TORTI-533426 format. One record per residue (C-alpha): residue in one letter; z negated, x, y negated. Coordinates in steps of 0.1 Angstrom, whole numbers, plus 5000, padded with zeros to 4 digits. Layout:
// TORTI-533426
AZXY
...
This chain:
// TORTI-533426
M499876353829
A497876163803
M499575833813
A498775903850
A495175973841
F494975653821
N496375453850
K494075613875
S490975543853
L491975183847
L492575123884
D489175273892
E487575033868
V489474723880
T487874563911
E488974263931
D486274063914
F487974113881
L491274003896
S489773703914
C489573343903
S485973223899
I486872883913
C488672973945
L487173323947
E490573463957
I493073693940
Y494773503911
K497873303918
N499873223887
P496873283864
K496673053833
V494473133804
L492372863786
P491772863749
C488273003755
L490073303771
H488773243806
T491473263833
Y491973063865
C494772993890
Q496972713879
Q496472503910
C492672563908
L492772413873
V494672103886
T492172053914
F489172113892
K490371863866
V490871593892
K487271653905
S485971633870
G487371283864
G490471393846
V488671603820
L489271973820
K486272193811
C486072563816
A484072633848
T482472933831
C481472823795
R482072433799
I484272423767
Q486672133770
C490372203771
D492571913758
S495972093764
P497971993795
I497672253823
E501472303824
E501472403788
L498772663791
K499873023786
S500273263815
N497973563815
F500573833815
F497974103814
L496273993846
T499673933862
S500674293854
L497274423866
L497774233899
D501174383904
T499874733897
F496774683919
Q498874553948
R501374843944
Q498575093943
R497074943974
Q500374953992
L500975323983
S497475423994
T497975304030
D498975534058
H502075334065
P504875304038
P505774954026
V508374764045
C511774684029
E511874314022
T515674314030
C516174524061
Q512574544073
R512674924075
D510175154060
S510675174022
N511475504006
S511975373971
Q510475133946
C511374943915
V509175063886
D509674733866
C508874483894
P506674493925
L509574563949
F509674823976
A512874883996
V515275134011
M516975323983
Y520575193990
V519274843990
L517574883957
L520675053942
S522874773953
M520474523938
T520274693905
A524074673903
F523674313894
Q523474233857
P519874093857
L518474403874
R520474673856
S517574753832
H515174813861
E514375173870
V514375283907
L512175563919
Q512275733953
L508875743972
T508176103981
S504376093976
T501875893957
E500876203937
E504476253925
I504675893913
Q501375913895
S502276253879
R505376093864
G503375803850
H505375533867
L502375353882
K501775173850
V500274853840
Q502574803810
S505574703832
K508374503817
V507574123813
F510373883817
C510873543801
S509573243821
V512573033809
H515273303811
K514173483842
E516573783838
S515673853801
Q512874083791
L510473973764
K511274193734
F510673973703
Y507773773689
C508273433672
D505973423642
T506573053638
C505472963674
Q503273273679
V504773353713
P506773643728
V510373553733
C513573713748
V516973753732
E518273423747
C515173243733
T516073363698
I519473193702
V518472873718
E514872743715
H513672983687
R516773023666
V516773113629
P516273013601
E513672763615
H511973043634
V511073393623
H511373683648
R509974033648
N510074323672
L507474263699
Q506074613699
E505674613661
V503774283661
A501674413690
D500674733671
E499874533640
Y497774283660
K496074563679
T494774703646
Q493474363636
L492074303671
K490074633669
E488474523636
M487674183652
L486274363683
G483974553659
Q482674213646
L482474083682
K480474393691
V477974323663
K477773963676
E477274083711
K474374293700
Q472874003681
V473173773711
K471774043733
E468774073710
E468373693709
K468473683747
A465873963748
A463773763724
A464173453745
E463273643777
F460173783759
T459273423749
R459773313784
E457473593796
E454973493770
I455073133782
R454473253818
N451673483808
Q450073223786
C450372973814
E448773213839
A446073303814
E445272933808
K445272873846
E442673153849
K440572983823
V440872653842
K439872833874
R436873003857
R435772683841
A436172493874
K434072763891
E431472733864
V431472353867
I431272373905
E428372613903
R426672393878
V427272083900
K425772273929
R422772373909
E422372013897
E422771883932
K420072113944
M417772023916
L418371643922
I417871683959
D414671893953
T413371623929
L414071353954
D412471563982
E409371633960
S408971273950
A409371163986
R406971433998
I404171303975
E404870943983
L405071024020
K401771224018
D400070924002
A401570694028
A400470914056
M396870914042
N396970534039
I398270504075
D395570744088
E392870534071
R394270214085
E394570374119
F390970494117
H389770134109
H391969984135
I390770214163
D387170144152
I387669764154
V389569784187
S386970004204
T384069774191
H385969464202
H386569604236
Y382969714241
L381569374231
E384169174251
T383169374282
L379469314274
V379968944271
H381768914305
H379669154325
G376369204308
N373069014317
A370668854293
V368769174287
H371969364280
L373169114255
L369869064236
S368769434236
T371169524207
K371569174192
P370569274156
E372869584156
T375769394171
T375569104148
K375269334117
R378269554128
I380469254135
K379669104101
E380369444084
M383769474101
V384769114093
A383669154057
M385369484054
E387569494023
T391269464031
I393169774022
P395969683997
P399569724009
I401170064005
S402870073971
H405170343958
D407270413928
I410970333933
I413270623926
E416970603924
F419970823916
Q422170703887
S425470883884
S426771003851
S429970873836
D429771113807
F430971453818
A430171593783
A426471513789
H423871773799
A423871633835
L427271633851
I426271453883
G423571213870
G419871183870
I416971053890
K415370743876
S411870623886
D409570333880
V407670383848
C403970323844
P403670183808
S399970283806
K400970643811
C403670643784
T403070793750
V404370763714
E404171063692
N404671113654
I403070783645
P402370833608
E399170723591
Q401470553565
L405170493558
V406670573524
K408970293515
G412670393521
V411770723539
P412670733576
V410370863602
K411470983637
L409170863665
L409171023700
I408570803731
T407870983764
T407970783796
R405870883827
D405170763861
S401770653876
K400871013881
G401571103844
K404771303853
Q407571273827
I410471083843
I413670913834
P412770533835
R414570273855
Q413270013831
A414569963795
V412670103765
L412369843738
V411469873701
S410769583677
A409969643640
P410269313620
G410769373583
A411869733588
S415169903594
W415470113625
K418370283643
N419270243679
I417070413704
I418470763713
D418070843750
N417671213754
K418371173792
N415171363801
G412471093798
T412171113760
F413570873734
H413870903696
V413870613672
M414070613634
I411870373615
T412070303578
G409670073559
K411469833536
M408569643520
E405069733510
G402269613532
K401569653569
Q404569733591
Q404369623627
V406169843653
A406069733689
M407269963718
M407569833753
I408769933787
G410269633803
N407869353791
Q404669573789
H403469753757
I402970123756
P399370213749
G398570153712
S401569913707
P402069723685
F401269973658
H400469853623
I401470113598
P400870073560
V403970103539
I403470233504
T405670303474
R406270663465
L403670773440
V404870863405
Q402871133387
T402871143349
V402171473332
G401471513295
N399371373266
A399571013257
G402070953229
S403371303230
G406671193246
N406371463273
N406271243303
H407871383335
K408471203367
């Protein structure tokens, strides 16, 4: 009963996937086992090797196999499982298996090979020497067969060379199971050492159990490593998503900032244009007023000349003459002038203005210089601040270049603060008067050039003469 329960449990666990070749996806045909312990149909290996350019690599683990396919070992375990599986499937059907000899319904089976037949046929077959060791069982019911433990995976395995001989010995020299005839022919003593197959199997089973314990530890280790790798993969994904969110937030901030800058620049241009347009409109109105006055006076006098009599002409002679002279002598209104404003894009995205700035014409007379010292101490730098303004005194970013000239002094490059202010460091190198010129284009800023005295740092002596207590 224990044997029957074992077989039923095993058959419940075994599925067609376990008995199917992963290359052709069909039930194994002549299964061959590779050194890596993966099994495939022999013909599948032949076809796979040809498609792989003559190199045989395992289709599962990609380990190369250098042994000829015909020399690969047969997987007896899977072969036995296939026989058992097919026998169980035949017995579980509603119709009994058909006798392969007389085509009648089978009522018996051979326990040691997957053969179903009529009882008298099987008995006559087992009368031959090669099949005398086979056990014949009558089919009464599947339950009876299973209860007797005859539906077993451990069926007899016969020699691939001597087809009628059962494998009963193990050649330690060649490490292969052999039959009696093999021990006499191919594996004879004393060159070959033989042992009972079952004894060797029991001994190896003990060793295999120990190795399986080690393999279980390795399996756990690899599983943990896989879990760690999966955790790392998830970390990479999460980190990537987190950084993408940062990019999106930053992009949103930049876009909002760009929009704010766009509005500010547009508003600045609109405001500048509004003021200029207001001045232009006033200028146009004034010109229009004078033009209308001249046109109306001209029209009146021209009519008077053509249609008036002597009295008409001479009655207002003094007034007419005076008015004409006033109009002719009227001072010409200068052309409309306006400050040029332009947008200059920024190429430095690290600057305070991402888009750029509005540059305008500078009025040098409105520009200022701050922090001009009364005197320079030799070797001590002083930072000067230049502020550029337009004709209305409004601080603006200049279109023109800001220039600094300081002969006989050291000074660093002008620092543009990008807001209409500039810093420059001036250091006096020699005693005397230091000239510092600051210009916008070719015009001096009010007060430029500046003449600043340069003095040496004062040294104060403390103590009585001759006491030796002099301190600097």
